[in-house]
PyMOL Python script that loads the backbone (N, CA, C, O; Angstrom):
from pymol import cmd

cmd.read_pdbstr("""\
ATOM      1  N   MET A   1     -79.083  73.749 -12.080  1.00  0.00           N
ATOM      2  CA  MET A   1     -80.287  73.373 -11.366  1.00  0.00           C
ATOM      3  C   MET A   1     -81.395  74.370 -11.681  1.00  0.00           C
ATOM      4  O   MET A   1     -81.153  75.567 -11.839  1.00  0.00           O
ATOM      5  N   SER A   2     -82.606  73.850 -11.768  1.00  0.00           N
ATOM      6  CA  SER A   2     -83.747  74.721 -12.040  1.00  0.00           C
ATOM      7  C   SER A   2     -84.167  75.434 -10.762  1.00  0.00           C
ATOM      8  O   SER A   2     -83.700  75.104  -9.672  1.00  0.00           O
ATOM      9  N   GLY A   3     -85.039  76.399 -10.905  1.00  0.00           N
ATOM     10  CA  GLY A   3     -85.557  77.120  -9.747  1.00  0.00           C
ATOM     11  C   GLY A   3     -86.291  76.200  -8.789  1.00  0.00           C
ATOM     12  O   GLY A   3     -86.211  76.362  -7.572  1.00  0.00           O
ATOM     13  N   ILE A   4     -87.008  75.232  -9.349  1.00  0.00           N
ATOM     14  CA  ILE A   4     -87.741  74.275  -8.506  1.00  0.00           C
ATOM     15  C   ILE A   4     -86.754  73.399  -7.737  1.00  0.00           C
ATOM     16  O   ILE A   4     -86.941  73.167  -6.542  1.00  0.00           O
ATOM     17  N   ASP A   5     -85.710  72.913  -8.402  1.00  0.00           N
ATOM     18  CA  ASP A   5     -84.695  72.100  -7.729  1.00  0.00           C
ATOM     19  C   ASP A   5     -84.026  72.877  -6.603  1.00  0.00           C
ATOM     20  O   ASP A   5     -83.784  72.331  -5.527  1.00  0.00           O
ATOM     21  N   ASN A   6     -83.728  74.143  -6.847  1.00  0.00           N
ATOM     22  CA  ASN A   6     -83.112  74.983  -5.812  1.00  0.00           C
ATOM     23  C   ASN A   6     -84.053  75.170  -4.631  1.00  0.00           C
ATOM     24  O   ASN A   6     -83.622  75.122  -3.478  1.00  0.00           O
ATOM     25  N   ALA A   7     -85.338  75.383  -4.912  1.00  0.00           N
ATOM     26  CA  ALA A   7     -86.315  75.552  -3.833  1.00  0.00           C
ATOM     27  C   ALA A   7     -86.423  74.280  -2.998  1.00  0.00           C
ATOM     28  O   ALA A   7     -86.457  74.344  -1.769  1.00  0.00           O
ATOM     29  N   LYS A   8     -86.476  73.113  -3.667  1.00  0.00           N
ATOM     30  CA  LYS A   8     -86.558  71.841  -2.947  1.00  0.00           C
ATOM     31  C   LYS A   8     -85.326  71.630  -2.073  1.00  0.00           C
ATOM     32  O   LYS A   8     -85.439  71.229  -0.914  1.00  0.00           O
ATOM     33  N   LYS A   9     -84.160  71.899  -2.628  1.00  0.00           N
ATOM     34  CA  LYS A   9     -82.923  71.721  -1.872  1.00  0.00           C
ATOM     35  C   LYS A   9     -82.883  72.652  -0.662  1.00  0.00           C
ATOM     36  O   LYS A   9     -82.474  72.244   0.425  1.00  0.00           O
ATOM     37  N   GLY A  10     -83.304  73.892  -0.850  1.00  0.00           N
ATOM     38  CA  GLY A  10     -83.313  74.860   0.251  1.00  0.00           C
ATOM     39  C   GLY A  10     -84.267  74.490   1.371  1.00  0.00           C
ATOM     40  O   GLY A  10     -84.044  74.851   2.526  1.00  0.00           O
ATOM     41  N   MET A  11     -85.337  73.766   1.030  1.00  0.00           N
ATOM     42  CA  MET A  11     -86.328  73.360   2.030  1.00  0.00           C
ATOM     43  C   MET A  11     -85.974  72.046   2.699  1.00  0.00           C
ATOM     44  O   MET A  11     -86.587  71.678   3.701  1.00  0.00           O
ATOM     45  N   GLY A  12     -84.993  71.334   2.161  1.00  0.00           N
ATOM     46  CA  GLY A  12     -84.699  70.001   2.674  1.00  0.00           C
ATOM     47  C   GLY A  12     -85.745  68.990   2.241  1.00  0.00           C
ATOM     48  O   GLY A  12     -85.967  67.988   2.922  1.00  0.00           O
ATOM     49  N   TRP A  13     -86.387  69.250   1.110  1.00  0.00           N
ATOM     50  CA  TRP A  13     -87.444  68.390   0.580  1.00  0.00           C
ATOM     51  C   TRP A  13     -86.903  67.005   0.281  1.00  0.00           C
ATOM     52  O   TRP A  13     -85.778  66.851  -0.195  1.00  0.00           O
ATOM     53  N   LYS A  14     -87.723  65.994   0.567  1.00  0.00           N
ATOM     54  CA  LYS A  14     -87.345  64.604   0.292  1.00  0.00           C
ATOM     55  C   LYS A  14     -88.500  63.907  -0.401  1.00  0.00           C
ATOM     56  O   LYS A  14     -89.665  64.115  -0.060  1.00  0.00           O
ATOM     57  N   ALA A  15     -88.164  63.081  -1.376  1.00  0.00           N
ATOM     58  CA  ALA A  15     -89.170  62.243  -2.034  1.00  0.00           C
ATOM     59  C   ALA A  15     -89.603  61.140  -1.076  1.00  0.00           C
ATOM     60  O   ALA A  15     -88.944  60.899  -0.064  1.00  0.00           O
ATOM     61  N   GLN A  16     -90.707  60.474  -1.390  1.00  0.00           N
ATOM     62  CA  GLN A  16     -91.207  59.420  -0.502  1.00  0.00           C
ATOM     63  C   GLN A  16     -90.179  58.345  -0.221  1.00  0.00           C
ATOM     64  O   GLN A  16     -90.073  57.874   0.912  1.00  0.00           O
ATOM     65  N   ASN A  17     -89.420  57.948  -1.227  1.00  0.00           N
ATOM     66  CA  ASN A  17     -88.463  56.868  -1.011  1.00  0.00           C
ATOM     67  C   ASN A  17     -87.229  57.299  -0.248  1.00  0.00           C
ATOM     68  O   ASN A  17     -86.391  56.460   0.085  1.00  0.00           O
ATOM     69  N   GLU A  18     -87.092  58.589   0.040  1.00  0.00           N
ATOM     70  CA  GLU A  18     -85.966  59.089   0.828  1.00  0.00           C
ATOM     71  C   GLU A  18     -86.336  59.339   2.288  1.00  0.00           C
ATOM     72  O   GLU A  18     -85.457  59.563   3.121  1.00  0.00           O
ATOM     73  N   ARG A  19     -87.614  59.301   2.598  1.00  0.00           N
ATOM     74  CA  ARG A  19     -88.075  59.562   3.964  1.00  0.00           C
ATOM     75  C   ARG A  19     -87.945  58.314   4.827  1.00  0.00           C
ATOM     76  O   ARG A  19     -87.978  57.189   4.329  1.00  0.00           O
ATOM     77  N   ALA A  20     -87.798  58.532   6.110  1.00  0.00           N
ATOM     78  CA  ALA A  20     -87.734  57.405   7.051  1.00  0.00           C
ATOM     79  C   ALA A  20     -89.055  56.648   7.034  1.00  0.00           C
ATOM     80  O   ALA A  20     -90.128  57.247   7.114  1.00  0.00           O
ATOM     81  N   ALA A  21     -88.968  55.353   6.930  1.00  0.00           N
ATOM     82  CA  ALA A  21     -90.139  54.479   6.960  1.00  0.00           C
ATOM     83  C   ALA A  21     -89.658  53.048   7.174  1.00  0.00           C
ATOM     84  O   ALA A  21     -88.470  52.756   7.037  1.00  0.00           O
ATOM     85  N   CYS A  22     -90.572  52.178   7.503  1.00  0.00           N
ATOM     86  CA  CYS A  22     -90.208  50.779   7.730  1.00  0.00           C
ATOM     87  C   CYS A  22     -89.531  50.161   6.507  1.00  0.00           C
ATOM     88  O   CYS A  22     -88.653  49.311   6.654  1.00  0.00           O
ATOM     89  N   ARG A  23     -89.923  50.573   5.316  1.00  0.00           N
ATOM     90  CA  ARG A  23     -89.370  49.967   4.105  1.00  0.00           C
ATOM     91  C   ARG A  23     -87.878  50.204   3.948  1.00  0.00           C
ATOM     92  O   ARG A  23     -87.220  49.453   3.229  1.00  0.00           O
ATOM     93  N   ASN A  24     -87.311  51.240   4.608  1.00  0.00           N
ATOM     94  CA  ASN A  24     -85.874  51.474   4.499  1.00  0.00           C
ATOM     95  C   ASN A  24     -85.159  51.398   5.846  1.00  0.00           C
ATOM     96  O   ASN A  24     -84.066  51.939   6.010  1.00  0.00           O
ATOM     97  N   CYS A  25     -85.782  50.728   6.798  1.00  0.00           N
ATOM     98  CA  CYS A  25     -85.146  50.454   8.088  1.00  0.00           C
ATOM     99  C   CYS A  25     -84.252  49.225   7.928  1.00  0.00           C
ATOM    100  O   CYS A  25     -84.658  48.239   7.313  1.00  0.00           O
ATOM    101  N   LYS A  26     -83.076  49.279   8.463  1.00  0.00           N
ATOM    102  CA  LYS A  26     -82.142  48.153   8.332  1.00  0.00           C
ATOM    103  C   LYS A  26     -82.633  46.884   9.006  1.00  0.00           C
ATOM    104  O   LYS A  26     -82.218  45.786   8.635  1.00  0.00           O
ATOM    105  N   ARG A  27     -83.505  47.020   9.985  1.00  0.00           N
ATOM    106  CA  ARG A  27     -83.936  45.835  10.721  1.00  0.00           C
ATOM    107  C   ARG A  27     -85.227  45.223  10.189  1.00  0.00           C
ATOM    108  O   ARG A  27     -85.654  44.168  10.658  1.00  0.00           O
ATOM    109  N   ALA A  28     -85.849  45.879   9.215  1.00  0.00           N
ATOM    110  CA  ALA A  28     -87.048  45.306   8.603  1.00  0.00           C
ATOM    111  C   ALA A  28     -86.611  44.341   7.506  1.00  0.00           C
ATOM    112  O   ALA A  28     -85.596  44.559   6.846  1.00  0.00           O
ATOM    113  N   GLU A  29     -87.372  43.288   7.319  1.00  0.00           N
ATOM    114  CA  GLU A  29     -87.030  42.285   6.327  1.00  0.00           C
ATOM    115  C   GLU A  29     -88.209  42.045   5.390  1.00  0.00           C
ATOM    116  O   GLU A  29     -89.344  41.870   5.833  1.00  0.00           O
ATOM    117  N   PHE A  30     -87.928  42.040   4.104  1.00  0.00           N
ATOM    118  CA  PHE A  30     -88.942  41.670   3.129  1.00  0.00           C
ATOM    119  C   PHE A  30     -88.934  40.158   3.000  1.00  0.00           C
ATOM    120  O   PHE A  30     -87.882  39.536   2.848  1.00  0.00           O
ATOM    121  N   GLU A  31     -90.122  39.578   3.063  1.00  0.00           N
ATOM    122  CA  GLU A  31     -90.242  38.133   2.897  1.00  0.00           C
ATOM    123  C   GLU A  31     -90.860  37.851   1.537  1.00  0.00           C
ATOM    124  O   GLU A  31     -91.708  38.606   1.062  1.00  0.00           O
ATOM    125  N   LYS A  32     -90.439  36.780   0.925  1.00  0.00           N
ATOM    126  CA  LYS A  32     -90.935  36.433  -0.402  1.00  0.00           C
ATOM    127  C   LYS A  32     -92.457  36.259  -0.370  1.00  0.00           C
ATOM    128  O   LYS A  32     -93.006  35.713   0.587  1.00  0.00           O
ATOM    129  N   PRO A  33     -93.131  36.728  -1.423  1.00  0.00           N
ATOM    130  CA  PRO A  33     -94.589  36.537  -1.469  1.00  0.00           C
ATOM    131  C   PRO A  33     -94.940  35.060  -1.598  1.00  0.00           C
ATOM    132  O   PRO A  33     -94.167  34.275  -2.148  1.00  0.00           O
ATOM    133  N   ILE A  34     -96.098  34.691  -1.094  1.00  0.00           N
ATOM    134  CA  ILE A  34     -96.509  33.292  -1.144  1.00  0.00           C
ATOM    135  C   ILE A  34     -97.077  32.915  -2.514  1.00  0.00           C
ATOM    136  O   ILE A  34     -97.231  31.732  -2.818  1.00  0.00           O
ATOM    137  N   SER A  35     -97.390  33.919  -3.343  1.00  0.00           N
ATOM    138  CA  SER A  35     -97.841  33.654  -4.705  1.00  0.00           C
ATOM    139  C   SER A  35     -97.446  34.837  -5.583  1.00  0.00           C
ATOM    140  O   SER A  35     -97.048  35.887  -5.077  1.00  0.00           O
ATOM    141  N   VAL A  36     -97.556  34.666  -6.884  1.00  0.00           N
ATOM    142  CA  VAL A  36     -97.167  35.742  -7.799  1.00  0.00           C
ATOM    143  C   VAL A  36     -98.138  36.912  -7.748  1.00  0.00           C
ATOM    144  O   VAL A  36     -97.809  38.004  -8.211  1.00  0.00           O
ATOM    145  N   ASP A  37     -99.319  36.705  -7.197  1.00  0.00           N
ATOM    146  CA  ASP A  37    -100.340  37.754  -7.124  1.00  0.00           C
ATOM    147  C   ASP A  37    -100.201  38.641  -5.891  1.00  0.00           C
ATOM    148  O   ASP A  37    -100.959  39.599  -5.735  1.00  0.00           O
ATOM    149  N   ARG A  38     -99.260  38.342  -5.026  1.00  0.00           N
ATOM    150  CA  ARG A  38     -99.119  39.089  -3.765  1.00  0.00           C
ATOM    151  C   ARG A  38     -97.789  39.813  -3.707  1.00  0.00           C
ATOM    152  O   ARG A  38     -96.787  39.353  -4.253  1.00  0.00           O
ATOM    153  N   ALA A  39     -97.798  40.941  -3.044  1.00  0.00           N
ATOM    154  CA  ALA A  39     -96.566  41.702  -2.830  1.00  0.00           C
ATOM    155  C   ALA A  39     -95.775  41.054  -1.698  1.00  0.00           C
ATOM    156  O   ALA A  39     -96.354  40.343  -0.877  1.00  0.00           O
ATOM    157  N   PRO A  40     -94.458  41.287  -1.638  1.00  0.00           N
ATOM    158  CA  PRO A  40     -93.687  40.748  -0.514  1.00  0.00           C
ATOM    159  C   PRO A  40     -94.168  41.350   0.812  1.00  0.00           C
ATOM    160  O   PRO A  40     -94.591  42.505   0.861  1.00  0.00           O
ATOM    161  N   SER A  41     -94.100  40.578   1.851  1.00  0.00           N
ATOM    162  CA  SER A  41     -94.476  41.054   3.180  1.00  0.00           C
ATOM    163  C   SER A  41     -93.276  41.722   3.836  1.00  0.00           C
ATOM    164  O   SER A  41     -92.135  41.316   3.613  1.00  0.00           O
ATOM    165  N   LEU A  42     -93.529  42.733   4.634  1.00  0.00           N
ATOM    166  CA  LEU A  42     -92.475  43.441   5.354  1.00  0.00           C
ATOM    167  C   LEU A  42     -92.626  43.128   6.833  1.00  0.00           C
ATOM    168  O   LEU A  42     -93.675  43.378   7.425  1.00  0.00           O
ATOM    169  N   ARG A  43     -91.581  42.584   7.419  1.00  0.00           N
ATOM    170  CA  ARG A  43     -91.622  42.170   8.825  1.00  0.00           C
ATOM    171  C   ARG A  43     -90.654  43.006   9.641  1.00  0.00           C
ATOM    172  O   ARG A  43     -89.492  43.169   9.271  1.00  0.00           O
ATOM    173  N   CYS A  44     -91.145  43.536  10.758  1.00  0.00           N
ATOM    174  CA  CYS A  44     -90.304  44.256  11.713  1.00  0.00           C
ATOM    175  C   CYS A  44     -89.605  43.197  12.568  1.00  0.00           C
ATOM    176  O   CYS A  44     -90.251  42.492  13.344  1.00  0.00           O
ATOM    177  N   THR A  45     -88.297  43.093  12.424  1.00  0.00           N
ATOM    178  CA  THR A  45     -87.551  42.068  13.144  1.00  0.00           C
ATOM    179  C   THR A  45     -87.590  42.277  14.661  1.00  0.00           C
ATOM    180  O   THR A  45     -87.905  41.331  15.383  1.00  0.00           O
ATOM    181  N   PRO A  46     -87.281  43.484  15.180  1.00  0.00           N
ATOM    182  CA  PRO A  46     -87.318  43.658  16.639  1.00  0.00           C
ATOM    183  C   PRO A  46     -88.714  43.496  17.231  1.00  0.00           C
ATOM    184  O   PRO A  46     -88.864  42.959  18.328  1.00  0.00           O
ATOM    185  N   GLY A  47     -89.729  43.954  16.517  1.00  0.00           N
ATOM    186  CA  GLY A  47     -91.090  43.870  17.038  1.00  0.00           C
ATOM    187  C   GLY A  47     -91.734  42.522  16.797  1.00  0.00           C
ATOM    188  O   GLY A  47     -92.654  42.134  17.518  1.00  0.00           O
ATOM    189  N   GLY A  48     -91.257  41.794  15.777  1.00  0.00           N
ATOM    190  CA  GLY A  48     -91.805  40.482  15.486  1.00  0.00           C
ATOM    191  C   GLY A  48     -93.172  40.513  14.837  1.00  0.00           C
ATOM    192  O   GLY A  48     -93.943  39.567  15.001  1.00  0.00           O
ATOM    193  N   PHE A  49     -93.503  41.574  14.100  1.00  0.00           N
ATOM    194  CA  PHE A  49     -94.815  41.678  13.463  1.00  0.00           C
ATOM    195  C   PHE A  49     -94.659  42.173  12.026  1.00  0.00           C
ATOM    196  O   PHE A  49     -93.627  42.725  11.646  1.00  0.00           O
ATOM    197  N   TYR A  50     -95.710  41.959  11.243  1.00  0.00           N
ATOM    198  CA  TYR A  50     -95.741  42.473   9.875  1.00  0.00           C
ATOM    199  C   TYR A  50     -96.184  43.925   9.914  1.00  0.00           C
ATOM    200  O   TYR A  50     -96.965  44.322  10.779  1.00  0.00           O
ATOM    201  N   THR A  51     -95.682  44.717   8.973  1.00  0.00           N
ATOM    202  CA  THR A  51     -95.983  46.138   8.972  1.00  0.00           C
ATOM    203  C   THR A  51     -96.165  46.644   7.548  1.00  0.00           C
ATOM    204  O   THR A  51     -95.886  45.930   6.585  1.00  0.00           O
ATOM    205  N   GLN A  52     -96.625  47.852   7.426  1.00  0.00           N
ATOM    206  CA  GLN A  52     -96.786  48.510   6.133  1.00  0.00           C
ATOM    207  C   GLN A  52     -95.487  49.219   5.773  1.00  0.00           C
ATOM    208  O   GLN A  52     -94.797  49.698   6.672  1.00  0.00           O
ATOM    209  N   PRO A  53     -95.128  49.306   4.500  1.00  0.00           N
ATOM    210  CA  PRO A  53     -93.863  49.941   4.099  1.00  0.00           C
ATOM    211  C   PRO A  53     -93.723  51.397   4.545  1.00  0.00           C
ATOM    212  O   PRO A  53     -92.614  51.841   4.844  1.00  0.00           O
ATOM    213  N   TYR A  54     -94.820  52.143   4.595  1.00  0.00           N
ATOM    214  CA  TYR A  54     -94.727  53.570   4.935  1.00  0.00           C
ATOM    215  C   TYR A  54     -94.975  53.858   6.410  1.00  0.00           C
ATOM    216  O   TYR A  54     -95.066  55.020   6.806  1.00  0.00           O
ATOM    217  N   ALA A  55     -95.084  52.824   7.216  1.00  0.00           N
ATOM    218  CA  ALA A  55     -95.214  53.017   8.664  1.00  0.00           C
ATOM    219  C   ALA A  55     -93.863  53.461   9.223  1.00  0.00           C
ATOM    220  O   ALA A  55     -92.843  53.383   8.538  1.00  0.00           O
ATOM    221  N   ILE A  56     -93.867  53.924  10.463  1.00  0.00           N
ATOM    222  CA  ILE A  56     -92.618  54.370  11.095  1.00  0.00           C
ATOM    223  C   ILE A  56     -92.772  54.223  12.610  1.00  0.00           C
ATOM    224  O   ILE A  56     -93.879  54.316  13.141  1.00  0.00           O
ATOM    225  N   CYS A  57     -91.669  53.996  13.288  1.00  0.00           N
ATOM    226  CA  CYS A  57     -91.693  53.946  14.752  1.00  0.00           C
ATOM    227  C   CYS A  57     -90.607  54.869  15.305  1.00  0.00           C
ATOM    228  O   CYS A  57     -89.771  55.365  14.550  1.00  0.00           O
ATOM    229  N   ASP A  58     -90.618  55.094  16.587  1.00  0.00           N
ATOM    230  CA  ASP A  58     -89.659  56.005  17.218  1.00  0.00           C
ATOM    231  C   ASP A  58     -88.229  55.473  17.213  1.00  0.00           C
ATOM    232  O   ASP A  58     -87.290  56.258  17.349  1.00  0.00           O
ATOM    233  N   GLN A  59     -88.039  54.177  17.063  1.00  0.00           N
ATOM    234  CA  GLN A  59     -86.700  53.598  17.096  1.00  0.00           C
ATOM    235  C   GLN A  59     -86.018  53.545  15.736  1.00  0.00           C
ATOM    236  O   GLN A  59     -84.833  53.218  15.673  1.00  0.00           O
ATOM    237  N   TRP A  60     -86.709  53.850  14.656  1.00  0.00           N
ATOM    238  CA  TRP A  60     -86.125  53.729  13.322  1.00  0.00           C
ATOM    239  C   TRP A  60     -84.799  54.457  13.210  1.00  0.00           C
ATOM    240  O   TRP A  60     -83.822  53.861  12.758  1.00  0.00           O
ATOM    241  N   ALA A  61     -84.726  55.702  13.598  1.00  0.00           N
ATOM    242  CA  ALA A  61     -83.505  56.498  13.439  1.00  0.00           C
ATOM    243  C   ALA A  61     -82.329  55.877  14.188  1.00  0.00           C
ATOM    244  O   ALA A  61     -81.211  55.852  13.673  1.00  0.00           O
ATOM    245  N   ASP A  62     -82.571  55.380  15.389  1.00  0.00           N
ATOM    246  CA  ASP A  62     -81.489  54.768  16.160  1.00  0.00           C
ATOM    247  C   ASP A  62     -80.974  53.506  15.479  1.00  0.00           C
ATOM    248  O   ASP A  62     -79.784  53.200  15.561  1.00  0.00           O
ATOM    249  N   TRP A  63     -81.838  52.788  14.822  1.00  0.00           N
ATOM    250  CA  TRP A  63     -81.435  51.530  14.191  1.00  0.00           C
ATOM    251  C   TRP A  63     -80.496  51.754  13.043  1.00  0.00           C
ATOM    252  O   TRP A  63     -79.614  50.928  12.808  1.00  0.00           O
ATOM    253  N   VAL A  64     -80.647  52.844  12.313  1.00  0.00           N
ATOM    254  CA  VAL A  64     -79.780  53.064  11.160  1.00  0.00           C
ATOM    255  C   VAL A  64     -78.736  54.137  11.419  1.00  0.00           C
ATOM    256  O   VAL A  64     -77.998  54.520  10.511  1.00  0.00           O
ATOM    257  N   GLY A  65     -78.669  54.622  12.650  1.00  0.00           N
ATOM    258  CA  GLY A  65     -77.639  55.589  13.010  1.00  0.00           C
ATOM    259  C   GLY A  65     -77.889  56.988  12.516  1.00  0.00           C
ATOM    260  O   GLY A  65     -76.952  57.773  12.370  1.00  0.00           O
ATOM    261  N   VAL A  66     -79.145  57.315  12.253  1.00  0.00           N
ATOM    262  CA  VAL A  66     -79.502  58.649  11.779  1.00  0.00           C
ATOM    263  C   VAL A  66     -80.214  59.395  12.889  1.00  0.00           C
ATOM    264  O   VAL A  66     -81.102  58.849  13.543  1.00  0.00           O
ATOM    265  N   ARG A  67     -79.841  60.590  13.092  1.00  0.00           N
ATOM    266  CA  ARG A  67     -80.531  61.432  14.082  1.00  0.00           C
ATOM    267  C   ARG A  67     -81.337  62.479  13.354  1.00  0.00           C
ATOM    268  O   ARG A  67     -80.857  63.083  12.395  1.00  0.00           O
ATOM    269  N   GLY A  68     -82.554  62.701  13.798  1.00  0.00           N
ATOM    270  CA  GLY A  68     -83.316  63.734  13.113  1.00  0.00           C
ATOM    271  C   GLY A  68     -84.690  63.907  13.604  1.00  0.00           C
ATOM    272  O   GLY A  68     -85.426  64.754  13.096  1.00  0.00           O
TER     273      GLY A  68
END
""", "prot")
cmd.dss("prot")
cmd.show_as("cartoon", "prot")
cmd.util.cbc("prot")
cmd.orient("prot")
């Protein structure tokens, strides 16, 4: 491991795709885009609303069994 990798590991550093967010919540669902020009929509199942992938709520950790 390089010095940078060791520093990141020691800090508990996480890349964006490893951080808690709606996009990796088990209860969020991606819906197919309505056209090829649009990205898939992300829907919060418990809340019943559309959300942004990098949004987060207080219940996310409980939904996937992670404490932190």
